[in-house]
C-alpha positions, -999 to +999 in steps of 0.1 A: +348-174-162+340-177-201+355-203-221+371-185-249+390-200-273+410-173-296+443-168-294+457-132-287+488-118-303+480-087-303+471-097-336+439-129-351+455-161-349+425-191-355+420-227-338+416-258-359+384-274-346+385-312-354+383-339-334+406-358-314+408-388-289+395-387-256+430-392-232+462-391-249+481-421-269+511-442-253+534-448-281+536-485-286+526-501-254+539-533-246+566-536-268+592-562-261+627-549-262+656-551-235+660-519-236+625-509-228+614-479-211+579-466-206+573-436-197+547-435-177+523-405-167+529-404-133+519-384-103+537-362-081+541-365-047+511-347-029+526-341+002+513-313+019+538-285+024+557-275+052+556-236+047+574-230+083+600-252+074+609-221+044+638-208+057+635-166+059+667-161+049+671-177+023+714-169+024+705-191+051+696-224+030+730-225+005+749-245+016+724-265+043+713-301+036+679-293+059+658-314+069+633-301+041+634-323+015+612-300-012+633-272-021+611-235-025+623-209-051+631-187-019+659-212-008+675-203-037+671-164-044+634-164-064+619-142-047+599-110-064+583-098-093+585-072-120+545-073-127+518-054-100+484-076-114+472-104-086+483-133-090+459-162-098+452-203-092+468-226-119+484-264-120+518-257-140+525-300-151+497-313-138+506-334-172+539-337-184+524-334-220+515-297-205+545-286-211+561-291-247+598-281-254+609-269-293+650-267-293+655-235-319+686-242-332+714-214-346+694-206-382+662-197-356+642-225-373+618-247-345+629-281-345+601-304-348+602-347-351+583-350-386+602-385-398+617-416-386+623-429-421+664-428-437+674-410-461+675-414-499+708-429-499+704-452-474+669-468-490+689-470-521+711-491-506+690-517-487+676-517-521+710-522-548+735-543-519+707-568-497+718-599-494+709-609-467+670-629-455+645-596-439+645-625-418+671-624-406+679-593-405+655-587-375+674-619-360+703-598-359+682-572-349+675-587-316+701-598-309+720-565-311+689-553-284+696-587-263+713-585-226+735-614-246+766-598-252+784-631-253+774-656-278+775-664-315+748-657-339+755-680-371+738-662-398+743-685-427+762-710-444+779-703-474+810-718-490+811-689-519+836-667-507+819-632-525+791-646-514+805-646-477+824-609-483+789-592-493+769-606-459+800-597-433+802-560-445+762-557-449+767-572-409+795-538-406+775-513-428+737-520-406+749-532-375+779-510-361+778-527-334+780-566-343+820-585-354+818-610-378+835-637-387+839-675-402+844-705-386+846-746-406+818-764-395+807-796-412+827-792-441+811-760-443+817-724-439+796-702-417+787-668-412+787-657-371+782-625-355+790-611-319+795-586-301+825-566-309+856-553-285+847-517-284+886-511-286+887-532-315+849-518-331+867-484-327+895-490-355+869-504-380+851-478-377+887-455-387+887-479-419+850-484-430+835-450-418+829-445-456+849-413-468+819-392-490+803-393-456+803-371-423+812-387-389+786-375-373+748-388-371+724-362-369+694-363-353+662-354-339+648-370-305+614-367-292+612-375-259+586-375-230+590-378-191+623-381-194+655-353-191+681-355-218+709-375-196+685-399-188+679-404-226+715-400-242+722-430-214+699-451-221+706-446-257+741-457-254+728-485-237+705-497-264+738-495-290+769-505-264+780-474-268+798-448-246+771-420-235+802-394-245+796-399-285+766-385-280+760-347-279+736-319-282+735-280-277+705-278-250+697-302-218+654-305-218+635-310-189+619-342-178+588-340-170+573-323-201+574-337-241+607-317-255+626-323-294+662-310-297+688-325-317+715-344-315+746-359-327+761-388-329+801-402-336+799-424-365+768-447-358+745-458-385+713-445-391+699-475-396+703-486-364+691-456-349+662-457-367+659-500-354+657-484-319+619-470-327+605-510-329+626-511-287+613-477-270+584-466-260+576-426-250+614-418-272+612-416-304+642-402-331+642-395-369+651-368-387+687-387-403+714-371-418+748-364-419+773-334-411+811-330-408+809-317-377+792-320-340+767-303-324+786-284-293+767-271-258+751-231-269+745-244-309+710-231-299+690-197-298+673-204-276+635-232-267+598-228-281+575-234-258+538-245-252+528-246-217+491-252-198+478-240-166+451-266-151+421-255-135+425-213-137+410-196-111+404-163-135+385-141-149+394-130-192+398-097-182+425-103-150+446-132-174+445-106-206+458-083-182+481-107-169+496-119-203+499-084-216+523-079-191+542-102-199+546-090-234+555-059-223+575-061-196+584-090-192+596-117-162+631-117-136+652-139-155+654-161-125+674-193-128+651-215-125+647-247-100+658-268-122+692-256-120+695-267-085+679-299-086+655-326-074+667-346-053+679-335-007+711-317-015+712-294-033+739-282-068+747-250-053+760-268-019+777-290-040+794-263-064+802-243-033+820-277-019+844-279-049+848-239-047+863-244-016+884-274-021+861-292+007+866-321-008+851-346+015+823-321+020+815-319-015+817-359-022+789-364+006+769-343-004+772-359-037+765-396-025+738-386-002+713-368-025+697-388-037+691-418-011+660-409-002+650-417-028+666-449-034+667-477-007+705-486-026+709-456-024+706-452+010+721-481+018+756-476+003+755-442+014+742-452+054+779-475+045+802-452+030+793-427+061+801-457+085+834-474+073+839-446+045+850-482+017+840-473-013+849-510-022+823-523+000+797-493-008+800-497-039+789-535-038+762-525-025+755-505-054+738-534-071+755-527-105+733-497-113+751-477-134+750-437-118+766-409-104+770-423-073+792-457-084+807-434-106+823-415-077+826-445-057+847-461-080+868-438-086+875-432-047+884-462-050+910-463-074+922-430-064+924-437-023+932-407-010+933-382-036+900-369-038+904-346-063+914-373-089+881-390-080+854-365-086+874-361-119+859-392-127+822-376-128+815-360-161+832-332-167+796-317-178+783-322-141+813-311-121+810-275-141+769-276-139+776-277-094+805-245-097+778-226-125+743-239-095+768-218-067+764-185-099+734-187-107+725-189-068+743-158-060+731-144-097+698-155-086+697-128-046+719-106-058+693-098-085+663-097-059+681-075-040+692-051-071+654-050-081+642-047-045+663-017-031+668+002-070+632-010-082+630-016-124+644+014-137+680+018-147+706+033-120+742+049-124+765+020-120+742-005-138+761-024-169+749-030-203+760-045-232+779-012-250+755-009-281+786+003-302+800-040-301+787-068-316+780-094-296+753-118-280+748-130-245+757-164-240+748-176-211+779-186-188+800-185-219+827-158-223+820-123-232+845-096-238+842-069-211+855-040-236+815-057-248+800-044-207+792+001-208+785+014-170+756+036-170+763+074-164+739+101-160+741+111-202+730+074-210+692+069-185+675+083-217+693+053-243+683+029-220+660+002-204+656-024-179+651-050-206+690-041-212+707-037-175+727-072-173+738-085-138+773-105-141+778-142-128+804-139-106+845-139-112+879-133-125+871-116-151+837-097-149+830-064-143+804-055-114+783-032-110+791+010-097+765+004-065+753-010-034+750-040-054+790-046-060+788-055-020+760-075-022+783-096-044+808-095-015+796-097+009+778-134+003+810-153-017+828-134+018+800-154+041+800-187+025+843-185+028+847-167-013+876-149-022+853-125-050+891-110-057+904-142-062+877-166-081+910-182-100+913-225-089+941-246-084+918-271-105+919-256-135+875-264-138+862-249-105+879-211-118+854-194-121+860-160-149+822-158-152+792-140-174+765-116-183+730-118-174+703-102-189+682-086-152+639-091-173+639-110-205+597-110-228+593-136-245+588-130-279+558-147-304+535-150-270+499-161-275+474-174-254+436-183-249+417-203-225+400-232-229+375-253-214+376-291-209+359-319-181+382-346-174+411-335-162+433-363-184+428-350-213+451-341-231+452-297-248+481-305-265+488-313-300+528-327-303+548-336-331+543-375-325+507-366-325+512-353-367+536-375-374+505-404-366+473-384-381+461-375-345+437-349-351+443-316-328+425-313-295+386-295-297+378-277-273+339-282-247+323-255-247+314-242-214+333-270-197+338-277-161+373-267-160+392-238-180+431-234-186+452-208-201+469-221-227+501-201-237+530-206-265+564-187-263+600-179-283+629-176-251+664-178-254+686-207-246+690-196-210+664-181-195+634-208-178+600-207-185+587-220-153+601-185-140+576-167-171+546-189-153+553-179-120+555-144-132+522-147-140+509-168-112+525-150-085+522-186-067+557-207-066+565-226-092+577-263-070+566-292-081+557-301-039+535-270-043+516-279-076+513-310-069+491-298-041+469-292-061+463-317-081+433-334-066+404-314-080 
């Protein structure tokens, strides 16, 4: 296949040819710090795929734990395609830098990390108000980052009361998680800093926060090879605050380089900026203060740059596939990420919650990751034998994870399993039940396309064009915004208008065969389609709607040549900030890659777009078998 470095947008785009380093730079290797987390470009497992164990009927794999570690697309109802071109080989996420995600905010702007500098107001304050020397400020920063939360750090010996007041104020402003006091030592006044009690610190924040400043610090977070929750928990640990002080618009993939907005309640931007000195492969910046926090769903979508390596296809076949993607789109399946990467699928946990099978749900959650971690495995084994949550908790050796929270809840709640489960974050529990809805949606949509085709039919659902509304995944949409198609509507709508419901008590179902398919699937799992309200309010499902077919916006692509499989083929926000040159393709290289850029709505999965192009399974277990070439 000839190398092709021209961007195809069905409009011309230029490609800069600038020199670049041979291999991708890592962020700040070997920086000391207690909160440092090195994010390596580790290899995925290269075990061969056990095709023989694939369930022929995806219905049977929903609630069963099973013995196969790797989950395949057919296990979660992903079976159909909407394009007719021949598939071809290519490797998805050979390197995590082959998958870039930048959030698109509600203003329609793509979020980028462009600066780690403080806002001007803080720079001016630093110049005008600093009374502590830079050496002591660094000692205070090191003290904040240390694991020692019981000692006191002597900051200054100062007998002048006015100077002491200024020093206390500077400590309070620049290091919000520290307290300070004054003690008499050898006849002199000594100022000491120490880690604050969380409850006292909360009261202090309320009194000390500047009245003219918004209470929420909004920042841009750049991260490599970590998912959103991992990074939030890490930031909270370094700041010594609870993770629930943070909020964000949506979660992002782990094996990727992602950029998104985050907000945090009453944390000084100077302290957030300080984290850049102790964290590897995470950067925070573009700080600003606002009166309101981010909320889940506060985004329009995401911009993706995806590289498929070692592509085996002619330019003609690639053009055919990409043109089909641009014009027809792809089936808007919930991707494998929705159902978790551990042994027990999230939708199986969700089904147990919906059926009030509390003990089964607990076992699925506690046993989900036991094959990935020896400590978790031993604790789970002890739990299954003894049902003693306190002893099992002790075996976790101080780990802070979902299993810890659940065992703590079981220890406190005794036989009240509902209360024990409520110790888990609400969003996590909702994720489980929503995953079950997503599973049902995938299965029904596959059958809808297989049996009814890619054209609207009488009884399909669409959003009424006369009503003003927008599709927000997993959010309540008024039924009066939904229209049932009649024979008179066939010329007014296309398959791109067709929506299908996620099951719930307040949705309209199609008036054709699909209505019976929903009922059949739910009944098979012991769920009553006519009674999806739950005695535990969090598990009541009102339902939602989702487009069956999605077309990417602003789709561009190019094919590039390379010789070294470890060389980066993308240009990240961090590369731009640090003046790293954009990659330059190798002329007539040994291998070829397909590089795409596109926008998708917030609820759509780029992996499902890739699946439509390649016509292969997108599971990591499959693509890891292709890495050796």
